[in-house]
TIDRENDREN-551660 format. One record per residue (C-alpha): x, y, z. Coordinates in steps of 0.1 Angstrom, whole numbers, padded with zeros to 4 digits, always signed. Each point is the difference from the previous one (the first is absolute). Layout:
<nodes>
XYZ
...
</nodes>
This chain:
<nodes>
+0096+0330+0098
+0014-0023+0026
+0019-0032-0007
-0031-0021+0005
-0018+0020-0027
+0028-0007-0025
-0001-0037+0010
-0038-0002-0006
+0003+0017-0034
+0029-0023-0009
-0020-0031+0010
-0031+0011-0020
+0022+0007-0030
+0017-0033+0002
-0033-0018+0006
-0013+0016-0031
+0029-0013-0021
+0002-0035+0014
-0037-0006-0002
+0000+0010-0037
+0032-0012-0016
-0010-0037-0002
-0036+0006-0010
+0001+0024-0029
-0016-0010-0032
+0022-0019-0024
-0021+0006-0030
-0018+0033-0007
-0036-0003+0013
-0016+0026-0022
+0007+0019-0032
+0011+0033+0016
+0031-0016+0016
+0019-0007-0032
-0008+0035-0012
+0016+0015+0031
+0030-0024-0003
+0006+0009-0036
-0005+0037+0009
+0031-0004+0023
+0022-0005-0031
-0022+0017-0027
-0023+0028+0012
-0027+0005-0027
-0036+0011+0001
-0004-0010-0037
+0009-0035+0011
-0020+0004+0032
+0031-0009+0019
-0013+0012+0024
-0035+0012-0006
-0007+0038+0002
+0005+0020+0022
+0031-0020+0007
+0006-0007+0037
+0033+0020-0002
+0015-0005+0034
-0012-0036+0001
+0018-0008-0032
+0030+0021+0011
+0003-0022+0031
-0001-0030-0023
+0029+0016-0020
+0019+0005+0032
-0002-0037+0009
+0008-0010-0036
+0034+0015+0005
+0007-0029+0025
-0023-0028-0011
+0003+0003-0038
-0034-0016-0005
-0032+0021-0006
-0024-0023+0018
+0021-0004+0031
+0007+0037+0000
-0037+0010+0000
-0008-0026+0025
+0027+0014+0022
-0019+0032+0002
-0030-0019+0014
+0021-0019+0025
+0020+0030+0013
-0030+0022-0002
-0019-0023+0023
+0029-0001+0025
+0004+0038-0001
-0037+0005+0002
-0002-0019+0033
+0026+0023+0015
-0019+0031-0014
-0033-0011+0015
+0017-0008+0033
+0017+0034+0003
-0030+0020-0011
-0024-0019+0022
+0024+0006+0029
+0004+0037-0007
-0037+0006-0005
-0013-0022+0028
+0022-0025+0019
+0027-0025-0006
-0024-0029+0005
-0023+0015-0026
+0029+0001-0024
+0009-0036+0006
-0036-0011-0005
-0002+0019-0033
+0033-0015-0012
-0011-0035+0009
-0033+0004-0020
+0020+0014-0029
+0024-0030+0001
-0028-0026+0003
-0032+0013-0017
-0008-0019-0031
-0001+0029-0024
+0032+0015+0013
+0017-0034+0000
-0012-0007-0035
+0013+0033-0015
+0034-0006+0017
+0004-0033-0019
-0012+0011-0034
+0009+0027-0025
-0023+0028+0009
+0007+0036+0010
-0029-0001+0025
+0023-0011+0029
+0016+0034-0001
-0033+0020+0002
-0005-0006+0038
+0035+0012+0006
-0001+0032-0021
-0035+0009+0010
+0007-0006+0037
+0031+0022-0001
-0020+0028-0018
-0028-0004+0026
+0025+0002+0029
+0014+0033-0013
-0036+0014-0003
-0006-0012+0035
+0030+0019+0013
-0012+0031-0018
-0037-0001+0006
-0002-0016+0034
+0034+0008+0016
+0003+0034-0017
+0035-0005-0013
+0011+0019-0031
+0015-0027-0023
-0007+0012-0036
+0032-0015-0014
-0010-0035+0013
-0036+0004-0012
+0010+0007-0036
+0026-0027+0000
-0025-0026+0014
-0026+0009-0026
+0026-0001-0028
+0011-0035+0010
-0035-0013+0003
-0010+0013-0034
+0032-0011-0015
-0004-0035+0012
-0036-0005-0012
-0014+0031-0018
-0034-0016+0000
-0003+0006+0038
+0001+0038-0004
-0038+0005+0001
-0002-0021+0032
+0027+0019+0019
-0003+0036-0013
-0025+0011+0027
+0024-0013+0026
+0027+0021-0014
-0023+0031-0002
-0009-0005+0037
+0037+0004+0009
+0007+0027-0025
-0028+0023+0013
+0015+0000+0034
+0035+0011-0011
+0014+0034+0002
+0006+0018-0034
+0037-0008+0001
-0006-0036+0008
-0026-0002-0028
+0027+0012-0024
+0024-0027+0013
-0026-0027-0005
-0006+0010-0036
+0037+0002-0006
+0007-0034+0015
-0029-0016-0018
+0012+0015-0033
+0036-0013+0005
-0011-0035+0009
-0025-0001-0029
+0027+0012-0024
+0023-0028+0012
-0024-0026-0016
-0017+0022-0026
+0031+0009-0019
+0013-0036-0003
-0034-0012-0011
-0003+0028-0026
+0035-0008-0012
-0010-0037-0004
-0034+0004-0017
-0001+0036-0013
-0021+0030+0011
-0025-0003-0028
-0007-0037+0006
-0004+0006+0037
-0026+0027-0003
-0018-0019-0028
-0004-0029+0024
-0010+0022+0028
-0028+0016-0020
-0010-0034-0012
-0008-0012+0035
-0035+0015-0003
-0010-0028-0024
+0005-0027+0026
-0031-0012+0019
+0007+0007+0036
-0035-0010+0012
-0010-0033+0014
-0033-0012+0016
-0002+0013+0035
-0011-0035+0013
+0032-0015-0015
+0021+0028+0016
-0016-0007+0034
+0008-0036-0003
+0036+0006-0009
+0004+0027+0027
-0013-0024+0027
+0022-0028-0012
+0031+0023-0001
-0007+0013+0035
-0005-0034+0016
+0029-0016-0018
+0023+0029+0011
-0010+0000+0037
-0016-0033+0008
-0010-0002+0037
+0014+0034+0007
-0030+0015-0019
-0021-0006+0031
+0020+0027+0018
-0019+0026-0020
-0029-0006+0024
+0022+0015+0027
-0008+0034-0016
-0037-0006+0002
+0004-0007+0037
+0022+0030+0006
-0021+0023-0022
-0030-0005+0023
+0021+0009+0030
+0019+0031-0013
-0027+0015-0023
-0009+0028+0025
+0032+0003+0021
+0030-0005-0024
-0013+0004-0036
+0016+0035-0003
+0033-0012+0014
+0002-0028-0026
-0015+0020-0029
+0033+0006-0017
+0009-0037+0001
-0034-0009-0014
+0003+0025-0028
+0035-0012-0008
-0009-0036-0004
-0032+0009-0018
+0020+0019-0026
+0024-0029-0003
-0025-0028-0003
-0033+0013-0015
+0013+0013-0034
+0016-0033-0010
-0029-0020+0014
-0025+0020-0021
+0020-0003-0031
+0002-0037+0004
-0037-0002+0008
-0015+0023-0026
+0025-0005-0029
+0021-0031-0001
+0017-0025+0023
+0014-0030-0018
+0017-0014+0031
+0016+0009+0033
+0030+0016-0017
-0023+0029-0011
-0010+0005+0037
+0035+0003+0015
-0001+0038+0006
-0030-0002+0024
+0008-0035+0013
+0033+0015+0013
-0021+0025+0020
-0021-0028+0014
+0032-0018+0009
+0010+0028+0024
-0036+0004+0013
-0002-0038+0008
+0035+0000+0015
-0009+0028+0024
-0032-0018+0010
+0019-0032+0008
+0025+0019+0022
-0027+0021+0017
-0023-0029+0007
+0027-0020+0016
+0019+0029+0016
-0005-0013+0036
+0009-0036-0008
+0033-0007-0019
-0006-0037+0001
-0034+0005-0017
+0017+0022-0026
+0026-0027-0008
-0027-0027-0002
-0021+0021-0024
+0029+0010-0023
+0013-0036-0002
-0035-0013-0007
-0005+0026-0028
+0033-0009-0015
-0006-0038+0002
-0034+0003-0015
+0013+0023-0028
+0027-0025-0009
-0023-0030+0001
-0025+0018-0022
+0027+0009-0025
+0019-0033-0001
-0030-0024+0003
-0001-0021-0032
-0035+0004-0014
+0006-0022-0030
+0024-0029+0009
-0013-0021-0030
+0002+0027-0026
-0036-0001-0010
-0008+0037+0001
+0011+0025-0026
+0029+0023+0007
-0011+0033+0015
+0024+0030-0004
-0001+0025+0030
-0019-0026+0021
+0024+0010+0029
+0006-0036+0009
+0034-0016-0001
-0014-0032-0015
-0008+0018-0032
+0036+0013-0002
+0014-0035+0003
-0027-0014-0023
+0011+0024-0027
+0037-0008+0006
-0007-0037-0005
-0025+0001-0028
+0013+0029-0021
+0036-0009+0007
-0005-0036-0012
-0018+0012-0031
+0028+0023-0009
+0027-0027+0004
-0021-0025-0020
-0004+0025-0029
+0037+0008+0000
+0009-0037-0001
-0025-0012-0025
-0008+0027-0024
+0023+0019-0024
-0002+0038+0006
+0004+0006-0038
-0030-0022-0008
-0023+0006+0029
-0025+0027+0010
-0013+0000+0036
-0035+0014+0004
-0009+0008+0036
-0028+0018+0018
+0008+0035+0011
+0005-0006+0037
+0032-0020-0004
+0008+0010-0036
+0030+0022+0010
+0015-0025+0025
+0001-0025-0028
+0015+0026-0023
+0026+0009+0025
+0014-0035+0005
-0006-0012-0035
+0019+0030-0013
+0008-0015-0035
-0035-0012-0007
-0029+0020-0014
-0025+0002+0028
-0034+0013-0009
-0030+0012+0020
-0033+0001-0018
-0024+0022+0021
-0032-0015-0013
+0010-0034+0014
-0005+0012+0036
-0020+0032-0002
-0036+0007-0009
-0015+0033-0011
+0030+0023+0007
+0021+0023-0020
+0031-0023+0003
-0019-0030-0015
+0014+0007-0035
+0036+0005+0013
+0027-0023-0011
+0034+0003+0018
+0031-0018-0011
+0034-0002+0017
+0033-0013-0011
+0034+0009+0014
-0019+0021+0026
-0012+0023-0029
-0038+0006+0001
-0022+0007-0030
-0037+0007+0001
-0027+0000-0026
-0038+0003-0001
-0016-0030-0018
-0034+0008-0014
-0005-0036-0013
+0014-0019+0031
+0022-0021-0022
+0036-0011+0007
+0022-0007-0030
+0027-0026+0004
+0034+0017-0003
+0026-0012-0026
+0018-0032+0011
-0023-0008+0029
-0010-0036+0003
-0014-0002+0036
-0023+0021+0021
+0003-0006+0038
-0028+0010+0024
+0013+0000+0036
-0033+0007+0017
-0014-0032+0017
-0034-0001-0017
+0012+0011-0035
-0009-0034-0016
-0037+0007+0007
+0002+0031-0022
+0011-0018-0032
-0028-0009-0023
+0002-0030-0025
+0038+0000-0002
+0025-0026+0013
+0020+0011+0031
+0024-0016+0024
-0001+0004+0038
+0030-0002+0023
-0005-0006+0037
+0024+0018+0023
+0006+0005+0038
-0027+0017+0020
-0028-0016-0019
+0007+0023-0029
-0001-0005-0037
+0014+0014-0032
-0018-0003-0034
+0018+0001-0034
-0012-0002-0036
+0019-0004-0032
-0005+0027-0026
+0013+0013-0033
+0002+0034-0016
-0033-0007-0018
-0019-0002+0033
-0018+0028+0017
-0014+0000+0035
-0035+0016+0005
-0005+0007+0036
-0026+0014+0025
-0006-0004+0037
+0016-0034+0010
-0005-0013-0036
+0025-0008-0027
-0008-0011-0035
+0030-0010-0023
-0006+0005-0037
</nodes>
């Protein structure tokens, strides 16, 4: 690498940091975030801090930052911020080494400005690391399969890091690993198995030490009970949104390949066959899993979206190869549009409901204002020893995280219809979670409790024939409270509360 390459990498890294530090969420925007943060200081599958299979390297990075920041939330957010900055450098370097320096720059710019990438860099999700780990693994496979290098040690290490960061991604990347593995010599295959085993043990042993071997395998076997299927029409909708929110205007550069395919079909198809196979093995498995099984949002799509990121970056460079000014105009236009689309305030008057994983900055700030003001209001006006907070599942854990000394309860049936978790009651106090299945959908008032607070905006409309008080707060938000005694019971169903 020349000095200019180090300078470009430094500028990309610094840009990633400076464009994230002042914009990160102040209040957790979804219930997984507090689980990851608590997992930094208390790793427990029993408490779902974090949820199984555990995000080992993600939480480990959080623990690393905790050594300096001494705050679980800031520590886990630091992983997202620095991951985004490092990711821009990784995309640039790999795009450069595979294709051209300008392809690498285009990829890094999209990674720094695309709505989904930007969103995950400001919130507490491990998804921002997936494009990094997957792209590194893919680059090693590229060097083995296309360039015929023998790099078994790197292949096993890259797979180990990918699986250790988000074990759920293994089904989407295993064929990519196999493609590289098959083209290694026997000695290199042994090295890849050895390096994968070592990296895996680096996270597996601490995890087992924290949760116990029996508990780990019991949870692993129990995964089969989860419903992994979703309607294919729903998956298509989510895949389309995830793709367009990731790439914006740069999506149109996929048409470059339709144009080129017509020209090279007879003359150059054999020359490019390895590249085609490589990207197909990278992209297709993850796409099919999201299409045919489940795709809750763009985070689930990051393994194959990272492949498209390189494909689109190459097309941008190749289509503008003869005109550097055109390249600059296109890259700047893509970046400006992405930033506009992400930061544009779609609800300035706070009339729309909050949407987690909307991939728009306005929803992050809406949650900071509304949920933050509710938390402060409850702290200042309700005694933690005499108050229970009942919240819908989506923001139940954020309330429980900040209102640490209150009992914060989630009643599944209030927000869910016809699902297994409808009967689930979850209670948190002092960051300790208890769960129980309620067959009669009745909440009993704990000893000493005189107030129930409902922080969800429309909670007052759920209450049937019982006096309540509404408090109006910033962001066009409301809190509802009722006075109770130990003799009361709350009978609940979907968005309905009856106090007896």
